[in-house]
C-alpha positions in Angstrom: -87.3 -66.4 -252.6 -83.8 -67.3 -253.6 -81.4 -66.8 -250.6 -78.0 -66.7 -252.6 -75.0 -65.2 -251.3 -75.7 -61.8 -253.7 -79.3 -61.8 -251.8 -78.2 -61.9 -248.5 -76.0 -59.4 -249.4 -78.6 -57.4 -250.7 -80.5 -57.6 -247.6 -78.0 -56.8 -245.2 -77.0 -53.5 -247.5 -80.8 -52.6 -247.3 -81.3 -53.3 -243.6 -77.9 -51.0 -242.6 -78.8 -48.3 -244.9 -82.2 -48.3 -243.9 -81.3 -48.4 -239.9 -78.6 -45.5 -240.1 -80.8 -43.6 -242.5 -83.4 -43.4 -239.8 -80.4 -42.7 -236.8 -79.4 -39.6 -238.9 -82.9 -38.2 -238.6 -82.5 -38.3 -234.7 -81.5 -35.1 -233.2 -78.0 -36.0 -231.8 -77.4 -36.1 -235.9 -79.7 -34.2 -238.1 -78.2 -30.7 -236.7 -75.5 -31.5 -239.2 -76.7 -30.4 -242.9 -74.5 -32.6 -244.2 -76.3 -35.6 -242.8 -79.3 -34.8 -245.1 -77.3 -35.8 -248.2 -75.9 -38.8 -246.4 -79.1 -39.9 -245.1 -80.4 -39.6 -248.4 -77.4 -41.5 -250.1 -78.3 -44.4 -247.7 -81.9 -44.6 -248.8 -81.0 -44.5 -252.4 -78.7 -47.4 -251.7 -82.1 -49.3 -249.9 -84.4 -48.5 -252.7 -81.6 -49.5 -255.3 -81.1 -52.9 -253.7 -84.5 -53.2 -252.8 -85.0 -53.3 -256.6 -82.1 -55.5 -257.3 -83.3 -58.2 -254.7 -87.0 -58.3 -256.5 -85.2 -58.3 -260.0 -83.2 -61.4 -259.1 -86.0 -63.0 -257.9 -88.3 -62.0 -260.8 -90.7 -59.9 -259.4 -92.0 -56.8 -261.2 -90.1 -57.3 -264.3 -92.4 -55.6 -266.9 -91.7 -52.1 -264.6 -88.4 -51.9 -262.7 -85.7 -52.4 -265.5 -87.1 -49.2 -267.5 -85.6 -47.2 -264.0 -82.7 -49.5 -263.3 -79.9 -46.7 -264.6 -81.8 -43.7 -262.5 -80.0 -44.6 -259.1 -76.5 -44.0 -260.7 -77.3 -40.4 -261.0 -77.8 -40.2 -257.6 -74.5 -41.3 -255.9 -72.2 -38.9 -257.4 -74.4 -35.9 -256.4 -75.1 -36.9 -252.9 -71.9 -38.3 -252.0 -70.2 -34.9 -253.2 -72.7 -32.6 -251.5 -72.0 -34.4 -248.4 -68.7 -33.9 -248.5 -69.4 -30.2 -249.2 -71.6 -29.3 -246.6 -69.2 -31.3 -244.3 -66.7 -29.1 -244.5 -67.9 -25.9 -245.7 -69.8 -23.4 -243.3 -71.5 -21.4 -245.8 -72.9 -24.0 -248.2 -76.5 -24.1 -249.0 -78.6 -25.9 -250.9 -79.3 -23.0 -253.6 -80.7 -23.5 -257.2 -77.4 -24.3 -258.7 -76.7 -27.3 -256.6 -80.6 -28.4 -257.5 -78.9 -29.1 -261.0 -77.1 -31.9 -260.0 -80.1 -33.9 -260.0 -81.4 -32.8 -263.2 -80.0 -36.2 -264.8 -82.1 -38.3 -262.1 -85.3 -36.5 -262.7 -85.3 -36.4 -266.0 -85.1 -40.0 -266.3 -87.8 -40.7 -264.1 -89.9 -38.2 -266.2 -88.9 -39.4 -269.6 -89.2 -43.1 -268.6 -92.6 -42.6 -267.3 -93.5 -41.2 -270.6 -92.8 -44.8 -272.3 -89.1 -43.8 -273.7 -86.3 -46.4 -272.8 -84.1 -43.7 -272.2 -81.6 -46.1 -269.9 -80.5 -48.0 -272.9 -78.1 -45.2 -273.7 -78.2 -43.3 -270.5 -76.4 -45.9 -268.4 -73.4 -45.2 -270.9 -72.7 -42.1 -268.7 -73.0 -43.2 -265.4 -69.5 -44.2 -264.9 -68.0 -40.9 -266.4 -70.2 -39.2 -263.8 -69.4 -41.0 -261.0 -65.8 -40.4 -261.8 -66.1 -36.5 -262.2 -67.7 -36.4 -258.9 -65.5 -38.2 -257.4 -62.7 -35.7 -259.0 -64.8 -33.1 -257.3 -65.1 -34.9 -253.9 -61.3 -35.0 -253.5 -60.9 -31.3 -255.1 -62.8 -30.2 -252.1 -60.8 -32.3 -249.6 -57.7 -30.7 -250.9 -58.9 -27.3 -250.6 -60.1 -27.9 -247.3 -56.6 -29.3 -246.1 -55.0 -26.1 -247.8 -57.3 -23.6 -245.9 -57.6 -24.9 -242.3 -54.1 -25.0 -241.2 -54.2 -20.8 -242.2 -57.5 -20.2 -240.0 -57.2 -22.7 -237.3 -55.2 -24.3 -234.7 -57.4 -27.3 -234.1 -56.5 -30.6 -235.2 -58.7 -31.8 -238.4 -56.9 -35.0 -239.5 -59.4 -37.5 -238.1 -62.2 -36.0 -240.1 -59.8 -35.7 -243.4 -58.7 -39.0 -242.8 -62.1 -40.4 -242.3 -63.6 -38.7 -245.5 -60.5 -39.8 -247.8 -60.9 -42.9 -246.9 -65.0 -42.8 -247.8 -63.8 -41.4 -251.0 -61.4 -43.8 -251.6 -63.5 -46.7 -250.6 -66.3 -45.1 -253.1 -64.0 -44.9 -256.1 -62.7 -48.6 -255.8 -66.2 -49.5 -255.6 -67.1 -47.8 -258.8 -63.9 -48.9 -260.5 -65.0 -52.7 -259.8 -68.2 -52.2 -260.7 -67.1 -50.8 -263.9 -64.6 -54.2 -264.0 -67.8 -56.4 -263.5 -69.3 -55.0 -266.6 -66.5 -56.6 -268.6 -65.3 -59.4 -266.3 -67.7 -61.7 -264.8 -65.3 -64.1 -262.7 -62.0 -63.5 -261.2 -59.5 -66.1 -259.4 -58.7 -65.5 -255.8 -56.5 -68.2 -254.4 -57.4 -70.8 -256.9 -61.3 -69.9 -256.5 -63.5 -68.6 -258.8 -65.5 -65.6 -257.6 -68.2 -63.7 -259.4 -67.0 -60.1 -259.5 -70.5 -59.1 -258.7 -70.2 -60.7 -255.5 -66.9 -58.7 -254.6 -68.7 -55.1 -255.6 -71.8 -56.0 -253.6 -69.2 -57.4 -250.6 -67.9 -53.9 -251.2 -71.0 -51.9 -251.0 -71.6 -53.6 -247.9 -68.3 -52.9 -246.4 -69.0 -49.2 -247.5 -72.3 -49.0 -245.8 -70.8 -50.4 -242.7 -68.0 -48.1 -242.3 -70.6 -45.3 -242.7 -72.5 -46.9 -239.5 -69.6 -47.6 -237.8 -67.8 -44.2 -237.9 -71.1 -42.3 -237.7 -72.3 -44.0 -234.6 -68.9 -43.6 -232.7 -67.9 -40.1 -233.5 -70.7 -37.6 -234.1 -68.8 -34.9 -232.8 -68.8 -31.3 -233.9 -65.8 -30.5 -236.7 -64.1 -27.4 -237.9 -65.7 -26.0 -241.0 -64.3 -23.2 -243.5 -66.4 -20.4 -245.0 -65.7 -18.4 -248.1 -63.7 -15.9 -246.5 -61.4 -18.5 -244.7 -60.6 -19.9 -248.0 -60.1 -16.3 -249.5 -57.6 -15.7 -246.8 -55.5 -19.3 -247.3 -55.2 -17.9 -251.0 -53.9 -14.4 -250.2 -51.6 -16.0 -247.2 -50.0 -18.4 -250.2 -49.1 -15.3 -252.3 -45.9 -13.8 -252.1 -46.5 -10.0 -252.5 -43.8 -7.6 -251.9 -44.2 -4.8 -249.4 -43.5 -1.6 -249.0 -41.0 -0.6 -245.9 -43.9 1.1 -244.0 -46.2 -2.1 -244.5 -43.4 -4.5 -243.4 -42.8 -1.8 -240.3 -46.6 -2.2 -239.6 -46.5 -5.9 -239.7 -43.2 -6.1 -237.7 -45.2 -4.0 -234.9 -47.8 -6.0 -235.3 -45.8 -9.0 -234.5 -43.9 -7.8 -231.5 -47.7 -6.9 -230.2 -49.2 -10.4 -230.8 -46.0 -12.4 -229.6 -46.3 -10.1 -226.4 -50.2 -11.1 -226.1 -49.4 -14.8 -226.9 -46.9 -14.8 -223.6 -49.2 -13.0 -221.2 -52.6 -14.1 -222.1 -51.6 -17.9 -223.4 -54.6 -17.9 -225.7 -53.3 -20.9 -227.6 -54.2 -23.1 -224.5 -57.8 -23.0 -226.0 -58.2 -26.1 -228.2 -60.7 -24.3 -230.7 -58.4 -21.1 -231.0 -59.1 -19.5 -234.8 -57.7 -16.6 -236.5 -61.0 -14.7 -236.5 -60.8 -15.0 -232.4 -57.1 -14.1 -232.1 -57.6 -11.2 -234.8 -60.7 -9.8 -232.7 -58.9 -9.9 -229.3 -55.7 -7.8 -231.4 -58.0 -5.6 -232.7 -57.0 -6.0 -236.2 -58.5 -7.9 -239.3 -58.0 -11.6 -240.1 -56.5 -10.8 -243.3 -53.6 -8.4 -241.8 -53.0 -11.0 -239.1 -52.6 -13.6 -241.3 -50.1 -11.9 -243.4 -48.4 -10.8 -240.3 -47.7 -14.6 -238.9 -47.0 -15.7 -242.5 -44.7 -12.7 -243.6 -43.2 -11.8 -240.5 -43.0 -15.0 -238.5 -42.8 -17.7 -241.6 -45.4 -19.7 -240.6 -49.1 -20.5 -241.0 -51.6 -20.2 -238.5 -51.5 -23.2 -236.8 -47.8 -24.0 -236.9 -47.3 -20.6 -235.2 -50.1 -21.5 -232.4 -48.5 -24.8 -231.7 -45.1 -23.4 -231.8 -46.2 -21.7 -228.4 -48.0 -25.2 -227.1 -44.8 -27.1 -227.7 -43.1 -24.7 -225.8 -45.7 -24.9 -222.9 -45.3 -28.8 -223.2 -41.3 -28.4 -222.7 -41.4 -26.4 -219.6 -44.2 -28.4 -217.9 -42.1 -31.6 -218.6 -39.0 -30.1 -217.2 -40.3 -28.6 -214.0 -42.3 -32.1 -213.5 -39.3 -33.9 -212.3 -41.6 -36.7 -210.3 -43.8 -37.4 -213.4 -46.8 -36.2 -211.7 -48.5 -35.7 -215.0 -48.5 -37.8 -217.8 -47.6 -36.5 -221.7 -51.1 -37.0 -222.5 -52.2 -34.8 -219.8 -49.8 -32.2 -220.5 -50.8 -32.8 -224.2 -54.6 -31.3 -223.6 -53.6 -28.7 -221.0 -51.4 -27.4 -224.0 -54.3 -27.2 -226.3 -53.8 -30.0 -228.5 -56.5 -32.4 -229.7 -54.6 -35.0 -231.4 -51.8 -37.3 -230.5 -50.4 -37.8 -233.6 -50.5 -34.1 -234.4 -48.6 -33.4 -231.3 -46.1 -36.1 -231.6 -45.3 -35.0 -235.2 -45.0 -31.2 -234.0 -43.1 -31.9 -231.0 -40.4 -34.0 -232.6 -40.2 -31.0 -235.3 -39.4 -28.8 -233.0 -37.1 -30.5 -230.7 -35.9 -33.4 -232.4 -37.1 -35.9 -229.6 -40.3 -37.6 -229.3 -42.1 -36.4 -226.0 -41.4 -39.4 -224.1 -37.4 -39.0 -224.8 -37.4 -35.5 -224.0 -39.6 -36.3 -220.6 -36.7 -39.0 -219.9 -33.7 -36.8 -220.8 -34.8 -34.3 -218.4 -35.4 -36.0 -215.4 
């Protein structure tokens, strides 16, 4: 076997992909439906780069090249479905989602009958990958718009991770497209094969998945179809009759009283469903009240109470017996960056500045 730099990268990609695909099948990870698609994506990478390794060493040249384009029609659908199932509570692998895999299975069947379909099908790989990248970013945008209207929990880390992964994959696709046109690039007066850059990028992509997945297998906040509908309704500015507005104002007063007396905002997982149930109203009515009467989305409204709780704690804690981090978690925040941003927006000071000012 030829142990060139490219082949070594191939071996590392195969090893890492297979390892984490197996890890995703363990009980700690397989409860999340999205991990099925991530596991299949990694297995596809392992099979694809096993093919590359065999091809560069001159093995099975009479069979493997005929199927070479098939892998390209799996990456986009698997990555998109991973994003979709990661974010959406109601996502199911129904008959319509199986259509994403028609090109892949079609190539396998047609090639098995002796037709060299990859000669022309390969031209559609990059447009398909770019289309799925667009679909993935659209899913992330929809999630980012929806979540503040239905949950008080910060999901910035999940969104950051998925955006990073999506951008990384898009860059690899573009570099691969470049590699088909330019074979050598000059980096700091050193000639480097674009193929090596692409393969290194894929190795980093797999390493990123492995690192983040092993580091952070915690549950995350998903959204449902009703959450999406609620978010869209909240963004609409619909004129209200006086009687409707008065009813919402009455509910707003009851809501403020409930928040003050029972302090549900201390629960970091508080969402609009739970709060609406406790108040005996529908999620839509509560959302409309918060948006129209309070002038805020659900997340900002809940965080305003949390900030006030933190302010009182910091003002009362003259001897600094509690750290800002402890107070932050007690108030219901689960993200330091979200807490700092919300606190400064509300008070004009950072938490540490506010604490120092009130000593």
